[in-house]
C-alpha positions as CSV (number, residue, x, y, z in Angstrom):
1,M,58.6,-20.4,67.3
2,K,55.1,-19.8,68.4
3,F,52.9,-17.3,67.0
4,T,49.4,-15.7,68.0
5,I,48.1,-13.7,65.3
6,I,44.5,-12.8,66.1
7,L,42.0,-11.8,63.0
8,L,39.8,-9.0,63.0
9,L,38.4,-9.2,59.2
10,S,35.6,-7.1,58.1
11,L,34.9,-7.8,54.3
12,V,33.2,-4.9,52.5
13,S,32.1,-3.9,48.8
14,V,34.7,-2.0,47.3
15,S,32.1,-0.7,44.8
16,S,30.2,0.5,47.4
17,A,30.2,3.9,49.1
18,S,33.6,5.5,50.4
19,F,35.1,4.2,53.6
20,G,34.9,6.9,56.3
21,G,36.2,8.1,59.5
22,G,37.4,7.4,63.1
23,L,40.5,7.7,62.9
24,G,41.3,11.0,62.3
25,E,40.9,10.4,59.0
26,T,40.2,13.1,56.7
27,A,37.5,13.1,53.8
28,A,37.5,10.1,52.7
29,A,38.5,9.7,48.7
30,A,36.6,7.6,46.2
31,V,36.7,3.8,47.0
32,M,40.3,2.3,45.3
33,P,38.9,-1.3,44.0
34,A,41.6,-4.2,45.4
35,H,45.1,-3.5,44.7
36,D,47.6,-6.5,43.7
37,F,50.4,-6.2,46.1
38,E,52.1,-8.4,49.1
39,F,54.6,-7.2,51.9
40,R,56.4,-9.0,54.9
41,V,56.3,-7.2,58.0
42,E,58.3,-7.8,61.6
43,I,57.6,-5.5,64.8
44,R,61.3,-5.7,66.6
45,E,61.6,-4.0,69.7
46,N,62.6,-1.0,68.1
47,A,61.4,-1.0,65.1
48,V,59.0,-2.1,62.2
49,V,60.3,-3.6,59.5
50,F,59.2,-4.0,55.7
51,Q,60.0,-6.0,53.0
52,T,58.1,-5.8,49.5
53,V,57.3,-9.1,47.8
54,H,55.2,-7.4,45.0
55,G,52.9,-4.4,44.1
56,T,54.9,-1.7,45.7
57,K,57.5,1.2,44.4
58,W,59.5,0.4,48.2
59,K,61.5,-2.7,48.1
60,G,62.2,-1.9,52.0
61,L,61.3,0.1,55.3
62,S,61.4,0.6,58.3
63,W,59.6,2.9,61.0
64,A,61.6,3.4,64.4
65,I,59.0,2.5,67.7
66,G,60.1,5.0,70.6
67,D,59.1,6.3,73.9
68,D,57.2,9.2,72.6
69,G,54.0,7.8,72.0
70,P,52.1,4.7,70.4
71,M,53.2,3.6,66.8
72,E,50.7,4.8,64.4
73,F,51.5,6.2,60.6
74,W,50.3,5.3,57.1
75,L,51.0,3.1,54.5
76,D,51.1,2.8,50.4
77,E,53.0,1.5,47.8
78,S,55.0,4.4,47.5
79,G,55.9,4.7,50.8
80,I,55.6,5.4,54.6
81,A,54.5,8.9,56.3
82,S,53.1,10.2,59.9
83,R,49.9,11.6,58.0
84,Q,47.7,10.4,55.8
85,E,47.1,13.4,53.8
86,D,50.9,12.9,52.7
87,L,49.4,9.8,51.1
88,D,47.0,10.2,49.0
89,G,46.1,8.9,45.9
90,S,47.5,5.8,46.4
91,H,46.4,2.1,45.0
92,F,46.2,1.3,48.6
93,L,46.6,2.7,52.0
94,I,47.1,1.1,55.5
95,H,46.8,3.1,58.9
96,F,49.3,0.9,61.8
97,R,48.9,1.5,64.8
98,E,49.7,0.3,68.3
99,S,47.1,-1.8,69.9
100,E,46.7,-3.7,73.4
101,S,48.3,-7.4,71.8
102,G,50.4,-6.2,69.1
103,A,48.9,-3.7,66.3
104,K,46.2,-3.1,63.9
105,M,45.4,-2.4,60.5
106,V,43.0,0.0,58.6
107,S,42.5,0.1,55.5
108,S,41.5,2.9,53.8
109,G,41.1,1.5,49.8
110,G,42.8,-0.7,47.8
111,T,42.2,-4.3,49.8
112,S,39.3,-6.5,50.1
113,W,39.1,-5.7,54.0
114,R,38.5,-3.3,56.3
115,E,40.7,-3.8,59.3
116,L,43.2,-6.9,60.4
117,G,44.6,-7.1,63.9
118,F,47.2,-9.6,64.9
119,G,48.7,-10.4,68.4
120,C,53.0,-10.6,69.1
121,G,52.5,-13.5,71.8
122,E,55.1,-13.8,74.4
123,Y,58.1,-14.3,72.3
124,G,58.2,-10.4,71.1
125,V,59.3,-10.2,67.3
126,C,56.4,-10.9,65.0
127,K,56.4,-11.6,61.5
128,Y,53.3,-11.7,59.2
129,M,52.7,-11.5,55.2
130,V,50.1,-8.8,54.3
131,N,48.3,-9.3,51.0
132,E,45.0,-7.0,49.6
133,N,43.2,-10.0,50.9
134,G,44.5,-10.3,54.2
135,V,47.3,-11.5,56.8
136,K,49.2,-14.6,57.5
137,G,51.9,-15.2,60.0
138,L,55.0,-16.4,59.2
């Protein structure tokens, strides 16, 4: 199976000032140092499915993809939510949203990257691994 992965990687110094808005984020919390985590993401026709490898409190999660608007949610080591405020204080915090070619992830802390993007290609099923350092296709 062929996967197209587009990597939009913006490295930031996690020891400098806090991350800021542009995505409807509330006031940025203190920058979190990179947290050791890894999980598998699979985007299916009707859901985004997560399986942890390590560094989270959950084993598996899913988010339904419906016809009521674009895919958009927040993920951290304790779970998944539709609002960032419900997950503040996390070791890592990632905003997932739909993009033209697949999905985009924006880190609010706990990673060594700021933004990652990926495309699903023509096959419709995307599988990849995400950790504190980036993303790789499966």
